[in-house]
C-alpha positions in Angstrom: 19.9 -3.2 6.1 18.0 -5.2 3.5 18.0 -8.4 2.4 16.1 -10.7 -0.5 16.1 -14.2 -0.7 14.5 -15.5 -4.3 14.4 -18.7 -6.4 12.9 -19.1 -10.1 11.7 -22.0 -11.1 10.8 -23.3 -14.6 7.5 -25.7 -13.6 6.7 -26.8 -17.2 7.0 -25.8 -20.5 4.3 -23.4 -20.2 4.5 -22.4 -16.0 7.0 -20.2 -14.7 6.7 -19.4 -11.0 9.7 -17.4 -8.9 9.2 -16.8 -4.6 10.6 -14.2 -2.7 12.4 -13.9 1.5 12.3 -10.0 2.4 14.0 -9.1 5.8 14.6 -5.3 6.0 15.7 -3.2 9.3 15.9 0.3 9.8 17.0 2.5 12.6 17.6 6.4 12.9 14.7 8.9 12.0 11.6 7.8 11.1 9.1 10.3 11.1 7.9 12.7 8.8 8.5 16.6 9.5 5.5 17.4 7.9 3.3 15.6 9.3 0.9 16.7 12.6 -1.7 14.5 15.0 -4.5 17.1 16.0 -5.5 17.2 19.5 -9.7 16.6 20.2 -12.0 17.2 22.7 -12.4 14.3 25.0 -16.0 13.7 25.2 -17.0 14.7 21.4 -13.9 13.7 19.4 -13.8 16.4 17.3 -10.8 18.6 16.8 -10.0 21.2 19.2 -10.5 24.5 17.5 -6.9 27.1 17.4 -7.1 30.3 18.9 -4.4 33.6 18.8 -2.0 31.5 21.3 -2.5 28.0 20.8 -2.1 25.4 18.3 -4.2 22.4 19.5 -1.9 20.0 17.6 1.4 18.2 17.8 3.8 16.9 15.4 4.2 13.1 14.7 6.5 11.1 16.8 7.0 7.5 15.5 9.5 4.3 16.5 13.6 5.0 15.7 13.5 1.5 13.9 11.5 -0.9 11.9 11.8 -4.3 11.1 10.2 -5.4 8.2 9.5 -9.0 6.0 8.7 -10.1 3.4 6.8 -13.1 0.9 6.4 -12.8 -2.4 5.1 -15.2 -5.1 4.5 -15.1 -8.3 3.0 -17.5 -11.0 3.3 -17.3 -15.4 1.9 -19.5 -16.9 0.8 -20.0 -20.9 -2.4 -20.9 -22.2 -3.3 -22.3 -25.6 -2.8 -18.5 -26.6 -2.9 -16.0 -23.7 -1.1 -15.8 -20.6 -1.9 -15.4 -16.4 0.9 -13.8 -14.4 -0.4 -13.4 -11.2 1.5 -12.4 -7.8 1.1 -12.4 -3.9 2.6 -10.1 -2.0 2.2 -10.5 2.1 4.2 -7.8 4.2 4.8 -7.7 8.1 6.9 -5.3 10.2 7.0 -4.4 14.0 4.4 -1.7 14.0 2.2 -4.1 13.1 1.4 -3.0 9.8 0.5 -6.2 8.1 -0.7 -6.3 4.4 -1.6 -8.5 1.2 -1.1 -7.7 -2.0 -2.9 -9.6 -5.7 -2.2 -8.9 -8.7 -3.6 -10.2 -12.1 -2.4 -9.5 -15.4 -4.0 -11.3 -18.2 -2.8 -10.8 -22.1 -5.7 -11.8 -24.5 -4.0 -12.1 -28.3 -5.2 -10.3 -30.6 -3.4 -11.5 -33.7 0.1 -9.9 -35.5 1.5 -10.1 -32.5 -0.9 -7.3 -31.2 -2.6 -8.0 -27.1 -5.0 -6.6 -25.1 -4.0 -6.9 -21.3 -6.2 -6.4 -18.8 -4.9 -5.8 -15.0 -6.8 -6.0 -11.7 -4.4 -5.1 -8.4 -6.1 -5.3 -4.8 -4.6 -4.4 -1.5 -5.0 -4.0 1.7 -3.6 -3.0 5.0 -3.7 -2.7 8.6 -3.3 -0.2 11.2 0.3 0.6 13.1 -0.1 0.0 16.3 0.5 3.6 16.6 -1.7 5.3 14.6 -4.3 8.2 15.7 -6.9 10.2 14.0 -6.2 12.4 16.6 -5.0 12.3 20.2 -7.4 14.0 23.4 -5.9 16.5 25.4 -5.4 13.5 28.4 -3.9 10.6 25.6 -0.6 13.2 25.5 1.1 13.1 28.8 0.5 8.8 28.3 2.0 8.5 24.7 5.1 7.8 23.4 3.9 7.5 20.0 1.7 9.0 17.8 1.0 9.4 14.3 -2.3 10.4 11.9 -0.1 9.7 8.3 -3.1 8.0 6.2 -0.3 5.9 4.4 0.3 4.1 8.4 -3.8 3.3 8.5 -6.0 0.8 7.7 -7.3 1.3 4.2 -7.4 -0.8 0.7 -6.8 0.3 -2.5 -8.6 -1.6 -5.9 -6.8 -0.6 -9.2 -8.4 -1.6 -12.6 -6.2 -1.6 -15.8 -5.9 -2.6 -19.6 -3.2 -2.0 -22.0 -3.0 -2.4 -25.9 0.3 -3.0 -27.7 0.7 -3.6 -31.0 4.6 -4.3 -32.4 6.1 -1.4 -34.3 8.9 -2.9 -36.3 10.8 -5.8 -36.0 12.1 -4.6 -31.8 9.9 -2.3 -30.5 6.4 -2.0 -29.4 4.1 0.6 -28.8 1.9 1.0 -26.5 -1.0 2.8 -24.2 -2.2 1.7 -20.6 -5.3 3.0 -18.7 -5.9 2.7 -15.1 -8.2 3.9 -12.7 -7.1 3.8 -8.7 -9.4 3.8 -5.4 -8.9 4.1 -1.8 -10.9 4.0 1.2 -9.5 4.7 5.0 -11.0 2.9 7.9 -12.6 6.4 9.8 -15.0 4.2 12.4 -13.7 6.4 14.7 -13.8 9.6 13.6 -16.2 12.2 13.6 -18.7 12.6 10.6 -16.9 15.5 8.9 -13.6 15.0 9.8 -12.7 11.4 7.5 -10.0 10.8 5.5 -10.0 11.9 1.6 -10.3 8.6 0.2 -8.5 8.4 -3.3 -10.3 7.6 -6.7 
């Protein structure tokens, strides 16, 4: 079930603001059937190597319900010629995942209705309360929920982009966009050589 309440307000001739509140509730099967959690050694924290008769991993287990809340604020302001489009989004849920998203577009007019639009986006989130890089054999008996899915871990990402657009006729536009995304995980508790792969 998803519900969203929103309001858009004209502030003045050059400024527009939007506010949204979102609420979501999910119940039922939440697991990813292809995700596993590695069993690690109690002392070293290193993954236990498989043998002919033993596979040292378990399938992940997530709670069967999830409640989410979001707050979104967006402002669009027209300067003398250029336009600034800025937004902020806050997300929280009962799995203890909290995130912040900052997004900025700046439309720079080149003349003749052509324009350049740089884009910067920054995202950061905390880990779910059952996220783990691995479970020790002694933790298995006392752990109800566990997931090593990096999407539920602590990480941040940065996006840098640039768009060029020019009109084609009276009702069409030709545009091309390029973006670079980097993503970094918090792997402080992971032995060297077993960190999550970053994204570039």
